[in-house]
C-alpha positions, -999 to 999 in steps of 0.1 A, spaced: 68 213 -721 100 233 -728 106 246 -763 139 242 -782 163 272 -786 158 274 -823 120 275 -819 121 302 -793 146 322 -814 125 319 -845 94 331 -826 113 361 -813 124 370 -848 89 365 -862 75 389 -836 103 415 -843 98 412 -881 60 417 -877 66 449 -857 57 479 -879 86 500 -866 115 474 -863 104 450 -891 115 472 -920 150 476 -907 155 439 -900 138 422 -930 166 430 -955 193 415 -933 192 377 -933 227 371 -919 228 346 -891 256 367 -876 236 399 -875 236 415 -841 198 411 -837 201 373 -845 228 370 -819 207 388 -793 177 366 -802 198 335 -798 211 346 -763 176 354 -751 162 322 -766 189 301 -748 180 318 -715 143 312 -720 149 275 -730 170 268 -699 143 284 -677 116 263 -693 137 231 -688 141 240 -651 104 246 -648 97 212 -664 121 195 -639 105 213 -610 70 204 -622 79 168 -625 93 167 -590 62 183 -576 39 159 -595 60 129 -583 57 141 -547 20 147 -550 15 113 -566 35 96 -538 16 113 -510 -12 95 -492 -38 120 -484 -60 92 -469 -92 108 -483 -121 85 -492 -115 91 -529 -78 83 -526 -85 51 -507 -112 40 -532 -88 46 -561 -61 25 -544 -86 -3 -538 -94 -4 -575 -57 -10 -581 -57 -40 -558 -42 -71 -576 -51 -107 -568 -38 -140 -581 -47 -174 -567 -13 -188 -577 11 -158 -574 7 -137 -542 6 -100 -550 26 -80 -523 29 -43 -524 61 -24 -515 65 10 -501 87 30 -526 95 65 -513 66 59 -489 42 53 -517 25 18 -520 31 1 -553 33 -34 -568 67 -45 -582 48 -55 -613 16 -37 -622 -7 -61 -640 -42 -46 -647 -55 -81 -656 -52 -89 -619 -75 -60 -608 -106 -78 -594 -125 -50 -577 -152 -36 -599 -173 -18 -572 -161 1 -541 -174 26 -516 -155 41 -486 -174 56 -457 -165 66 -422 -189 56 -394 -198 77 -363 -174 56 -343 -145 65 -365 -142 32 -383 -138 31 -421 -163 8 -439 -151 -4 -473 -178 -22 -494 -165 -40 -524 -177 -64 -551 -161 -81 -581 -172 -89 -616 -200 -76 -637 -227 -81 -627 -212 -76 -593 -207 -105 -568 -190 -109 -534 -153 -116 -530 -142 -150 -519 -127 -155 -485 -91 -157 -498 -97 -125 -519 -110 -107 -488 -80 -118 -468 -56 -106 -495 -75 -72 -497 -73 -69 -459 -35 -73 -460 -33 -48 -489 -52 -22 -468 -43 -27 -431 -11 -14 -415 17 -21 -409 23 -35 -444 -8 -22 -461 -15 12 -475 -40 23 -448 -33 48 -421 -19 36 -387 -45 37 -360 -75 35 -383 -98 4 -382 -108 -7 -417 -138 -30 -420 -141 -48 -454 -177 -57 -464 -183 -79 -494 -217 -96 -494 -242 -113 -516 -266 -87 -532 -295 -74 -512 -329 -84 -525 -360 -64 -532 -395 -78 -531 -420 -60 -553 -457 -67 -554 -476 -43 -576 -508 -38 -597 -500 -26 -631 -525 -12 -655 -516 -13 -692 -528 -9 -727 -542 -42 -740 -521 -42 -773 -490 -48 -752 -504 -79 -735 -478 -103 -751 -448 -83 -739 -459 -63 -709 -448 -87 -682 -413 -93 -695 -408 -56 -702 -418 -45 -667 -396 -72 -651 -367 -61 -673 -373 -24 -664 -373 -32 -626 -341 -52 -629 -325 -25 -650 -334 1 -624 -319 -19 -596 -287 -26 -616 -283 12 -624 -284 22 -587 -249 36 -578 -229 12 -557 -238 17 -520 -267 38 -531 -303 39 -522 -336 24 -534 -361 51 -539 -398 42 -540 -405 71 -564 -377 60 -588 -390 24 -587 -425 36 -596 -411 58 -623 -391 30 -639 -423 9 -641 -444 37 -655 -418 45 -682 -424 11 -698 -442 15 -731 -479 5 -727 -480 10 -689 -508 35 -679 -505 33 -641 -489 13 -613 -499 8 -577 -471 -5 -555 -488 -28 -530 -458 -41 -510 -421 -34 -514 -397 -50 -490 -359 -48 -490 -336 -71 -471 -299 -80 -469 -293 -115 -483 -285 -128 -448 -319 -118 -435 -346 -144 -442 -375 -137 -465 -404 -123 -444 -381 -103 -421 -371 -75 -444 -378 -38 -442 -410 -25 -457 -408 5 -480 -444 1 -491 -469 -19 -470 -505 -24 -481 -504 5 -507 -489 29 -481 -454 42 -483 -436 34 -450 -401 46 -460 -394 63 -493 -357 53 -494 -336 23 -483 -298 22 -480 -283 -9 -495 -264 -31 -471 -242 -50 -496 -239 -19 -518 -260 -34 -546 -292 -54 -550 -313 -76 -572 -350 -85 -573 -363 -110 -547 -352 -146 -556 -372 -166 -531 -392 -192 -551 -428 -181 -554 -420 -145 -546 -401 -135 -577 -413 -107 -600 -431 -132 -623 -453 -142 -593 -458 -108 -576 -468 -85 -604 -505 -83 -614 -513 -70 -648 -547 -55 -658 -555 -45 -693 -576 -14 -698 
């Protein structure tokens, strides 16, 4: 930010006065019309004008940079978080100096809380999104509005690129395990372990991975747990019926140490009779 002429002039005079050679000659003369004061004013004016020109140039560069659409994954993700939706008042972006913007920016209409952007081997861009907290899939009208917001010719996306919007119900993770614990925790151990598993799943970054070692570690970190043996761990997208999921652990053996989420987020298995309360066996020792 540019400085005022008076501030720059005073800083020049302060430096000159502090100089051991020049200071003694200037200190006694306090006249505003003294030649050194006039020279300081002229130099200060030139410096102030230069700083103002630099400010104007910097603002112009920053405006150009902010208006540019680099089309990187991070840029697109940031734009999607700015998506506005209203069921009663359609939100339509406008291109102002080739930069997408809403005529009225209203953060209360931002509904996207989770988003990931990835390019597939076929060159398509897969955009996974969720709304709310805890996350949930977008409704059909919301997906349609988001598609219009992204896809050319009226959206902010790049011409010629195919954008695939994915917003699904959470994946589900079946966990059957034998848990060995200290007997004094018998009244709380089940609830604490279930909470620990659910907390681990909720903490996985959006579009992240389930790791068998992390799941085991989350259970072992519960106070009172001595050991855990994962018997069966099965992950599935919500659309896949129970019993047809992907085994991570089968009959105590690790089949796959990681699993990529399909919806981008997941919860523990919700099929009646196969929830955590039914599939965890606790043994005091």
